[in-house]
N, C-alpha and C positions, 0 to 999 in steps of 0.2 A: 546501511547495506545498499549497493547499487540495485536498481531496478531494470528489468530485461523486457525487450520487445521479443513476444512469443508468437509464433505462428502455428496454427493447427491445419494441417492439410487433411481434408476429408472431414471438415468439422460438423458437417450434417449426417456422418455415418454413425454407426452403432457404437464404435470406439471413440471416435471423435467427440461424441456428444458426452461420453462418460469423462474424457479429458476435461471439457469445459466444466462439468459438475465438480470434478476433483478440485480444479483451480478455485472453484468458488468455496470449497469447504475448508481449504487449507491456507496458511499464511504463506503464499507464496509471492517473492519480490517482483511483481508483475507492473511493468510500466504501461504496455500496450498490448493488447490481444488482437491478433490478426487472423480471422476465420478464413480459411481458403478451400475451395473445391473447383470441380469442374464448370465449364462455361454453362452448363445446364443447370447448375445450382446457383451460379453467380447471381446476385441481386436478391435473393432470398435472405431471410434473417435468421439468427439464432439467438436465443436469450442466454444473457450472460450477467449475472447478479442484478437481475431486474431490467436490464437494458437490452433492446434488440439491436444487435450488431450485424450490419450488412456482410454477407459473404462475398469475398472478392475473388474474381477469377484465377485461378492458378496459371501463371505464367512463368516463364524463365527469369523474367525482369521483376517481378513483384517482391522478391525477397530484398533486393537492393533498394527499391523504390520506398518499402515500408521499414527499411533499416533492422530487418529481422536479425536477432542474435541467437535465437533457439527456434528450431523448427521441428515439431512432432508430425511425423507422417503417418497416417493411419488410412490410406487411400488405395491399397494394393500394391504389389510389387513392379508393375509395369510403371505406375506412377512414380514410385521412388526411383526406379531406374532411370527415368527420364529427367525428374525434376530435382532430385537430392543433389546431384553435382552443381546445379545452378544455386541452390541455397549455400553450399559450402563456398562455391566462388564468391558469393555476395558476403562471406564472412560469418555465416550462421553455422552452429554446430547442430547437426541433424541427429534426431533420435528416431530410428525407424521402426516401426511396428511390424513390418512386413519380413518376409523370409528372404528378400532379395539379396541382403548384404550379410546375413548371419554367419555363414561360412566362409566368408572371405578372412583370409589369415591377418590381413591388415586392419580389420574392423573389430573392435571389443565387442563381445557378446555379453551383456551384463544383466545381473540380478543383484540388486544393491545389498541384499541381506547375504549374499554369497561372495561375490567378487568385485565390490566396489573399486578395488585398487586398479581394475582393468579399465576404468573410465579415463585414466591418464593416457591411455594409448589413443584417444580420439584425435590427437594431432595428425597421425599419420595420414587420416584420409577425410578428418571432419566428420565422421560418421560414427554414431554408438547404436548397435543393433539390439532390438528388444526381442528376447526368445520367444519360442512358440508357447502359447497359453498352458498348454498341458506340462511342458517342461519347467515353467517358471515354479508352479506350486509344488511340483515334485522336489526340486533341488533345494527349495527352502527347507524341506523337511530332511533331506539326505545330508546336507552340509554339517549340521551339528552332530549328527549321529555318525558320520564319517570322521570327524575329529575325534569323537571318544572311542570308536571301535574299529576303525578302519575298514570301510566299506569295500567289498570285492565284487558283489554282483547285485543287480537290481532285477525283478521281474515285476512288470506293471501291466494292469488292465485298466483302461481308462472307459469312463461312462461320460461321453462329451455332449454338451447341451447343444441345441440347434442354433443358438446365438453365435457359435464358433463359425458357422457357415454364413452368417450375416442376416440382416433384416428380413430379407425375402424368405430365408429358411425358417425363421420364427413364424412369418406370416402363414407358411405352407403348413406348418404344424397346427396351427389355430384353426386354419381352413379345413383340414383333413378331420379334426376333432368336431368341428361344425358340421361336416358333411356325415360323420358317424352318427351324430345324434339326430340328423335328418334322414337316417337309413340309406345313405347313398355314398358311403365311403369307397366303395368299390369303383365309382365314378371319378372319384377326386383325382385331380392332377397332381404329380409329383415332378417338379422341374429342379428345384434346389438339390433333391436327392435322387439317385437311380432307383430308389425303392420308397415304399410307403413308409412314413416315420411315425404316424400316430399307431399307437397300441403295438409297436413294434421296436425292435433295436437292429442297427445295420452295422455288421462287424467290418465295415470299410470307412476310412476317412481318407480322402485324397485317392491318388492313382496307386495302383500297384506296381511294385518294383520288381526287377528279375529275380531277386532273393526270396520273393513270395511276401514280403513286408509292404506295408503301404508306405507312401511318402511321408505320411504323419509319423508313423511309427518310427522311421529312421531319422526324422528330425529329433525325436527324444533321444535316440541312440548318440547321434553325432554332437547335438547341442550339449547334452550333459557332460561329455568329455571335454568340450571346449570351455564351458563355464566353470567347471571344477578343476580344470588342469589336471586331469587324472584319467587315465584309461580304466574305466569300469565296465565290466561285462554287463550289458543291459539288453533285454528283450521285451518288447512292448506289442500289446495288442489293443489297438485304439477302436472304440465302438461308439456310434452315435446313438443317443438314446432321446426319447419324447419328453425332453425336458427343456424349458426356455432359457433359462440361465443357470450356471453353476455346474463346473466340471468336477466330476468325482473320480478317484483313483483307488485301486487297491495296489499296495505295495507289499511285495516279499522281498526282504533286505537280508543278504548274506554277508556276514562279516569275517574278518581274520582273527577275532578274538570272541570269547563268551560275552553273551549279552544278557541283561536283565531288563524285563518289561516296565518295572517300576522306575528303575534308574533312568531308562530311555525317555519315559514320560516326564521325569523331572528334568531332563535335559532340554527336551523339546519346549516345555513350559517357560523355559528362560530363554528361548531363542526368538530373536526379532520378528514381530508380526505373526507369531504362531499363537494360536489359541487351542487349547486341549479341551475337547468335548468327549469325555471317556467314562462313562458310567452306565454299562449295559444293563445293569439290573434296574436302572430306573429309566431305560429306553433313551439314554442320552448318548448321542453319537452324531458325527458331522452329517447334514443333509443339505441338498442344494437349495431347498426353499429358505434355509436359515442364513444363507451366505450372501444373498443378494444385495446389492449396495454396499457390501462390507468390504473393507480393504484388507482383512486379515486372511491367513490360511487355516483352515481348521483340520485338526488331526484326532482321530479316535480309534477305537478297536485295537489299541495297541496290546500285542500279545506275543508271547514266545512261541516258537515252532514246538509241535507236539514231539518230533523226533530229533531235531538238531539244536544244540545250545548256542549256536552262533547265528541263528536266523530270527528276524523279527517280522511279524505281519502288522499292517495298520490301515487305515481308510483315511483318505485327504481330500478335502473339499474346499473350492475357492470359486469366487465369482470371476468367470472367464474373461468378461468384458472389463473388469476391474483389475484385480490381482494378475490376471493372464494377460493384461494388454496395457490398459490406460493408467492404472495406479503404478505399475512397474515403469512405465515411460515418464511419469511425473516424478517418480522417486529418482530416476537417473538424472533428470534435469535439476533436482534439488541437490543431489550429490555433486553433479558438475559445478553448480554454482558455489557450493561449499569449498570445493579444490580451488576454484578461481579466486574466491575472497581470501583463502588461507595464506 
């Protein structure tokens, strides 16, 4: 199999670091890894397979200079907007972790377990978009159930970790907890969030839109339709919680046919990269602390609705830095390579 030159843009960020770790763990056909970041970080090093790799400055010419064939972008929408076209021009396929290209009709939005066939559309722009972290883990659970029962509506509430807002947000939570134990939480600064996050939950992620939903909530609505190629009525409430890693979601699913919880549990257990943790009598259910550094999506609390025979409820948890970003991006790269080799 051919080996590829792969660049990671934002290699020293939270998601970029996870991409490097995943590439270390799997049998990826890697010829050369090119870590890229802004001029502020250029010259620093990142550890990869026990070797210190020097971070190179992200420029418009670097992709051609390094003969990059695959570029994973994890450095913010503005960076992707400016530099992704240069990577494409140099002959690389771009896998973008930001929201910048997601709703572009010419850019495929891909979760490999759900719509891998869409990767073939990369030739239109040279770019493949990675969905929002909360969307990825949700559609992984939705897809097999939709095929079985015909999904018509989703109501989802998310409990999203601080790492979804970056390293500084995680540091803010830690600092506030330290301030709490020092009896000075009221003096603790909050910059990453507009409210105190320690010992609190914030029912706002991103800006509010005119319809009363936040931008994060509307991402889930619009991205789900694009990924699943189906108009599904969806309402989301996205909440930031004082957890470092791991997004949790409660899903209420309405189908066009009668459903059975045991059958649904069996269907999900056979779905790719889904792990069932569902024995409430033994206190077995998905929790953020158990999903850290894992590449699977965990599902539990699967139950039928008390009143309607066409509704299911469940709890879904995944590591947002991995499943919700880095793992999905690497899996896209793997599928892309499989298609090139076929």
